[in-house]
N, C-alpha and C positions, 0 to 999 in steps of 0.2 A: 819445347818438347812438352806435350800435355799427357796427362794420365786421367783415366776414369776408373775408379776403384770399385765400381759396382755397375755392371751391365748384364743384360740377358740377350745374347745373340739370337736365341730361339724366338724372341718376341719382337714386335715391330712398332709398338707405341700406339697402335690403332685398334686392333681387335685380337685379343690373346688367343681366342679359339681358332680363328682363321690362321693366325701366325703359326700355332702349333701344328695345325692340319697340314701346313706347307711341308713340314719335316717329318710327319709321323711314319711314313713308309720308308723314306730315305732322305737324308739331309739334302736340302736344296743348296747345292754347292754354289751355283751362280749368285744366289742371294747372299751367302756368307762372303764371297769374294767382293761383291759390290759394296757391302757394308765395311769390310776391312779397307778397301780402296778409299772409301769416303773418309774413314778415320785417318788414314795416311795423309790424304790431301789436307786435312785440318790440323796436321802436326802431332797426332797422337803416337806415342811410342810405347805405352803401357796400358793394358786393359786387364781388369780382373772380373771374370764372369761369375755369376752366382750359380751357374750350372743348370743342367736339365737332364731328363732321363732318356732322351732320344739321341744323344751323342752329338748334338749340334755344337756345343762349346768345345767338345773334344776335337771335332773336325776343324773348328776355327783355330784352335791352338796349333794344330798340325800344319797349317798353311800361313799362320800369322807372320812368321819370320820372313817370308818373302815380301812382306809389306813393311819390314823394319819395325815390327811391333812385338814386344814381349807380351805373351798372353798366358794368363793363369786361370785355372778352373778346378773346382772340386769334383769334376765330372757330373755328379748329380747331388743335389742337396738331400739331407736326411731328416725325416720327421717321424714322430710317434704315430702309429696307426690310429686313425680317427681324428687326428689333429690337422691343422692347416699345413699344407705342403704337398698333399698327394697329387695335385694337378700337375706338378712339375718335377717331383723327385721320387725318391725311394722311401719306404717306411719300415719301421721296426716295431715288433710287438713287445719285446722285452730287451733287457740289457745285453743278454747273450747274442740276440739277433743283431743288435746294433754293433756290437764288437766284431761280429763276423762281416758286417757291411764295411766297417772301417778297414779291416784287413783286406777285403776284396778290393776296395778303392786303392789301397796301397799297391797291391799286385797289378792293378790296371793303370797305375801311373798318375793318380790324382795329385795335384799340387798342394792341396789343403783339404780340410773337412769343413763343410758348411752344415750347420744344424739349424732347424726351424723350431724355435722354442716358445713361440707365442702366436697369437693371431694378428690380424690387421687392425688398423684404425677403422672405425665406423665414421666415414666422412660426413654423414648427416647428423652425427651426434657427438659433440665435443666431450672428451673424457672417456669414451666407450671403445672397447676393443671387441673384435669379433670372437675372440677366445682368450682366456687367461693363459698365463705362462705355465711351464712345467714346474713341478716341485723342485726346491733347491737341491735336495739330495740327488735327484735324478740328473740335474744339470751338472753337478760336480762329477758324477760318474761319466757322463757323456764327454765332458771336456778332458777329464783325466785319461780316459781310454784313448782318445785321439792324440793327446800329447805323448802318451806312452808309445804310440806307433810312429812318433816322429813328425806329426802334423801340427801346423798352426790351425786355429779354429776361428772361423767366421760364423757369427750367430745372427740370424734374423730374430730380432727381439724388440718387443714393445712393452711398456709398463715398468714403473720404477722398481718394484720388487724383483721382477724377472731380470732386469738389466743389472741391478745391484748384485744379485746372486751369481749371475754369469761372470761379472767382473771379479768378484771375490773368489770365484773358482778358477780364475786365470784365463778367461777367454781373450783371444788376441784382437778381435775386432767385433764391434757391435754395429749392426746395420739397422737403420731407421731410428729406433730409440724414442718413440713417442711417449709423452707424459712422464718424463723423468722428474725427480726431485733432488734436493741437495745431497741426500745420502747416496743416491745412485751416481750422481756426478762425481762425488768425492771418491766413491769406490772405483770408478773407472780411472780417475786421475791417479790415484794411489797405485793401481795395478798396472798402469801404463797401457791400458786398453785404448786402441784407436777407435774413435767414433766416426762412422760414415753415415751422417744423418739423412741423406737422400731427400732433402727438402723440396727438390723439384717435383716429387710425386704429389706434394701438397700445393706448392706454389703454382704449378701449371694447371691446377683445377680451377683457379679463380676465373670467373667470367664464362665458364663453359656451360653452366646451367645443369650440369650432371648431378651435382649434390647441393645441399643447402649452403648457400653462399656465406651466411653468417658463421656457420659451423666450420667451413673450410678456412675462413680468415682467422677464426679464433685458434684453430689447430695450428695454423702457420705461425701466428704470433707467439704461441706457447713454445713451439719448436725453436724459433729464432731466439727467444729469451734464454732458453736452456743452452743453446749453442754458444751464445754470448757469455754466459756464466761459466761454461766449461772451458772455453778458450781463455777467459780471464784468469782462471786458476791454473793455467799452464797445461791444460788437457790437449790431447792430440786430435784435431779434427781433420778428416780427409775428404777430398772431393770425390763423390760418387753419385751419379745421377739416377741410378736404377733404370738406365736407358732400356727401352723396350716395354716398360710399364705404360699404362694408358696415359696418353698425352705427354709422354717423355720420349721424343724421337732420338734415335742414335745420333751422336755427334753434335747435338745442339747444346751450346754452353749456357744452360739455364741455372746450373748449380752455383757457379762462381759469384754471380751478382747477389744471390740470396745469402751466401756465406759472408760476403762483404757487408751486406746490410746488417748481419748479426755482429759485425765487428771483428770477424776472423781476419787476422793479418797474414800476409804472404809467408812470413817465416814459420807460422804455425802450420800452414798447408804444406810447406816444404819439409818440415820435420815429420809430419804424419805420412807424407808421400814416401820419404826415405824409410820410415819404420815399416810400412806395409811391404815395400819392395824387399826389405831385409828379411821379413818373417814369411812372406808368402811367395 
């Protein structure tokens, strides 16, 4: 029985704009059923979706049980206006508006809250992010409000200080987590934060020619070293591919070999799997 703790049903791993266009007017139900059928054939029984604002993950959840799959979704991810995340989720302008979105998601049946609190890696330049993270005080408010409404919190987060602040505020899982340092890793370990590093999004770029090859390899090596160090200190590392992202097809097991390369043991993956299923 396999799990993928970070997918995007709305995306196809090839062209995000065309993939989204497929669902903009109405969810492409045959597409969703075909993907779920493929996951079932490959032995998956648990999928955690990062969400989307068109209702694709919501629809997938509504039919996933017919394929023997437990499906979890935040409905739509939430980000601050002007920051990364608008292309796929909802945005807030101030804390009051965020709190209202969280309450709305609760009323609509979200399984958890996903917040987008930093930018992406710049795959052509090692060490650079497309946008810095939110201030620590704001992160604490976002996570506190979601917890008060009874939700666990998944955070798209890159950068050591952003991840450290999120962990210290009690975030339940960190997705991606590029460019961490010892303080950030310790904060996650001490807080019991599950790290879903989604290194397939980097590893699968090798040899494609889309980005600077040396930068991609250096980013991957940095991530694998941090994953190794986190697992060695007893941290929880979970398998999530970010399926649907460019060059990360649904159902292709690219994450497990990379985590194994980083020295992550099966018992670590099992403990993290159980923790995510307990919280999310």
